[in-house]
C-alpha positions, 0 to 999 in steps of 0.5 A: 791600745797595744797589749803590754805583753806585745812589748819587746823590752823586759823594761816595759813589762817585767822591770817597769816602775812608775816612778822611773817611767815618770822621768825616763819614758817617752812621756817623761822626755816629752814633759821635760822638753816642754819644760825647756820650751816654757822656760825659754818663753818665760825668760823672753818675757823677763826681757820684755820680748813677749808679753805675759799673755804669751807665757800663759798661752804657752804654759797652757799649751804645754799642759795639753801636748801629748806624746802621741800627738807629737809622734803623729806630727813627727810621722808627717814632717819627719823631725821629732823636735819640730813636731813638738814645736808644731804641737805647741804652736797649734794650741796658741794664738797667732800672736804667741806663735813667733815666740815658741822655740824662738832662737832655739835649735833642737838640742837647745831643748833636748840637751837641757831636757836630758840633763834635767830629767837624768838629774831628777831621776837620780835624785828622786829615784835612784839615790833613795833606792841605793840609800835603802840598800845601804841602810839594810847593809848597815843594819846587818853589818851591825847585827853580825859584827861579831859573828865569826866567819871563815875568810876566803881568798881564791875560793879557799879558807883563809883566816877568820873574819866576821860576817859584819866585816865581810858586809862592811866592805860593801857598806863602804864601797856603796857609800862612796858610790852614793856620794859620787853619784850625788855630786855627778848629778849636780854637774850635768850641764845644759846649753842654749847656744844655738846651732853650732854653739856660737850663740849666733841666733841669740846674739841678734837680740842680746848683748850678753847671750851667755847671760840669756842662756844662763837664765833659761837654764836656771829655770830648770835648775841647771848651769850652762856648759863652759863651751858647747857646740850644737850639743853639750860636751858628753863627758858629764853624762858619761861620768854619771853613767859610769858611776851608775855602772860602777854601782851595778858592779858593786851590787853584782859583786855582793850578789856573787858573794851572797849567792856563793855563801848560799851553796848547799855545801856552805849554807852560811846565809839564806834568802827568805823563801815565801810559803808558796814559792817554787824553786824548781819546776821539777825538783820540789826541794830547791831553794834557789838564790834567785834575787842575787842571781837576778842582780848579777843578770841585770849587771850583765845588761848594764855593764856593756851599755857603757861601751855605747856611751863611750862611743857616743862621746865622739861627734864630728865637728859641731854635731853629727847624728851618730848618737841619735838612736843609741843615746835614747837607750841611756835611761835603761841603765838607770832603770835596771840599777833601780830594779837591782837596788830595790830587789837588794833591799828586799832581800838583805832586810830578810837575809838569814845567817846560819850560825851553826854552819858558820861554826862548822865551816870554821872548824872544817880544816881542823885548825889549819886556819891558825897556820898564819898566827902560829908561823908569825908567833914562832918567827917572833920567838926566833925560829929561823924558818918558821914559815917552812916549819909550819907548812910542813906541820900543816901537811902532816896535819892533813895527812893524819887528819888531826888538828894543827894545834895537836900536831904542833904540840907533839913536835919536839922542835916546836915545844920549846917555842910553845912554852914561851908563848903568851897565854893569849897566843896559846888561846888563839892557836886552840880557838881560831874564832879568837883570831879575827883581828879587829874585824868586829871593831872595823865592821862597826866603825864603817857601818856607824860612819856611813850611817851618820854620813848619810843620816840613816 
């Protein structure tokens, strides 16, 4: 047996998961193709074309066929799907042989098998993994809904928000992606329409070959495409893989934010660090944000894969084989995003928030973050050029390294306006942590809405 450490892809060792492999491995693919072959024979029996004994024989044979023997047969005859058919036929009686793969072309088996397994892996593995991420995000959003944090735009301090508000963005973005993915997984079509999609073979036996197609696909929980050639239209699977890629982008964006907030100079959040964990082979003090960095790295693999999917959208006339190798890689996108999701869940559940550093960073600019409310309040009180006046005051505060509130209070032009300000407005100017708008309220509302919508 080959040593797993001789494998080439990191998916086969470092990121391998049994639950994903059940659907996306070669063994998984074989299993689903066998399910389609069995569905065909079942429907043939329903229509009286073959006896029930044939169904039982084929079912027993399908339980015994292995991917290894299919590959060995393919090496002999140089055709992957016919190799699968031969392996089934070799295990049934002569009386059952004619009904194995009857009326089917290769992609009457391959495309339904792919639709079924991608639908199942999304529903059974990817969506549950993403929902766990969403649950972890909702929990920390609610926990930190009122924890004040300086907002950042263009990498610079902006105006205050809360930690929960910052995370609520991702609760909403990921929640919408989850809803889209659920819908797209149900829309993957199958086909059983023959070599060019015109039902040439099945119309020899059925007055309603489209009805026969629908029956075969119903055995797999699928519906037929409105129109197919030798293959199903690629758009449904393309859309699903696009959504998976978008999800990877959302997680990578969150990873970037969390990674930047762990910078030594910022230090507002932190990944849990195990007792025996090592951050660097030479710098013992290092505590690197490895989980978020890993997520960003996996996104770099996933995102370019979608280009291949789009290129495979083109197939000449009723079918060509220019996607024969590339389409085999589609499952990698799902496998990597499952890995991203599971790592995110582990990390976000144990994410720490440093309240002291949050307060330090908010105070770093000595009140300059209240420049916005100061300018708006001055304008509302009739100052003719409030924005320019406050800009000049901020420059003075920076030169003199004094709080903006103090500089403004000492400015004779501003004093008249300060006297007209309401008590709440004055409190905001002296305490920037009060200037968070409805950040806390919004964070709670978003988190609670998605918690209810997803039944968390």
